[in-house]
N, C-alpha and C positions, 0 to 999 in steps of 0.2 A: 923154408921156414914157415911153420904153421901160423895161420891167422888166429887171433884169440878174441872170443866174444864173451862178455860178462853180462849176466842178467841180474838186476838188482830190485829188491822190494824192501819192505820194512824189516821183518824178522827173519827172512830167509827160510821160512818153513811152509809157505803156501804157494804164492804166485811164481816167484823166481825159480824155485826148485821144479815146479811143474813145467815151466817153460824150458828149463835146462834139460830135463828128461826128454821132452818132446823134440827139442831142437837136436839133441844128440841122435835120437832115433831117426828123425827125418833126414839128417845129414848122411847117416849111414845108408839109409834106403836110397838116397840119391847118388851114392858113391862119392860123396865129398869127404875126403879124408885128410884135408889140410887145414881143418878148423878145430880148435880146442874150445870147449865150452865150460864155463864155470858160473857159479851164482853166489850171491852174498846178500846181506841185509844191511840197512843203514843203522839198525839198532843191534846191540850186542847181547840182549837178554836170552837168546836161544842158542848161542854158540855151542857147537858140539852135539846139539839135539838132532834127532831124526826129523824127517818131514812130518808135518801135521797129519794125523791119522786119516782125516777126511780127505785131504789132498792125495795121500798115498792110495787110499781105497778107490778114489775116482780114477787115478792113473792105472791102477791094477785092473780095474773093471774094463778099462779101454784097451788093455793088452800091453801096457808099458811096465818097465821094471822101475819101481820106486824105492828100491831097497838100499841104494848106495849113498844117498844124500846125508850129509852132516852140515848143519848150519855154520856159516862163517860171517864175518863182518867186513864190509867194504872199508878199506883203509886207503890213504893217499898213494901207497905204492902200487895199487891196482891200476892207476893211470899208466904207469910205465909197462905194466904187464899185459895190458889189453889193447886191442885195436879198435874195438867197438864196445860201448857200454850202453846197454838198453835198460832203461828204468821203467818201472810199472806205473808210477803215478807222479803227479807234480810235486808232491812232498818229497818223494825219493829223489827226483831230479834236483830239487833245491838243496837237499842234504849232500848229494854227490858233488854238485857244482860248487858248494861251499868249501869243498876240500881241494878243488882245482887251483893250481897256481899259475896256469898259463892258458893262452888261447888254444894252443895245441891240445891240451888236456880237455878243455871245455868242448872242443870240436868232436871229440870221441863220444860224447854223451847224446843219446837220442831217446825219445819216448819209444817204448816197445811197439805200441800200436801205430806209430808213424808208418809201419809196414802193413797195417791191417786194411784190406780193401773195403771193409765195411765201416771203417771209422769215419765219423763226420768231420773230424779235424785231425791234423798231425799231433795235436796235444791230447788226444783221447787217452783215457786212463784204463788200465785193467783194474776192475773193482776188487777190493779186498774182501774175500769170502769168509774171513775169520769169524765174524759175529753172526753169520747167517747159517742156514741149513745146507743140506747136500746139494740143493739146486744151484746155490752160488758157486760151488766147486765145479759142477757140470757146465755152468755158464762160462766160467774162467777157462776150463779145458777147451770148450768149443772155440772161444776167442783165441786161445793160445795156438790151437792146431791150425786155424786158417791164417793167422798172422805168421806163424812159423813157416808155412809153405812159401810165403812171400820172402821171408828172410833167407830161406834156403835158395830161392831163385837169385836173390841179390848176391849171396855168397858164391853161388855157382858161376855167376858172371865174372867172378874175380874181384868184385868191389870190396 
């Protein structure tokens, strides 16, 4: 039975879809084929939309396929469908935890950067690049790539 990992940000058009694409890519490169990856947002205003053009351009320039994404909203049923839920910031964490109805569900939720070897704290956030320029998307991609390497190691160990 595959393990399932969800990545969650605010609108599901920048950070979590970037992390989704990178995680799927790195899992495939590592030969880990028993993990399913999905992403969603805590807000619903972008449902059905493609990834932010700047996020997609950043991924494409780095050699990733950013074409398949469509935004979705995190709903309470995701707790039953996922084994690990990685949120991008403390606001996303609060929104997701507000939907949890048990300690078991809450235990599935972690900050994405809790795996980042360069994070100062396990509560470190992935900054939202939405209001900035292209350099913000480059910064997020670098953060996502190094953090994802650690997530892949964690998942490769069967955790």
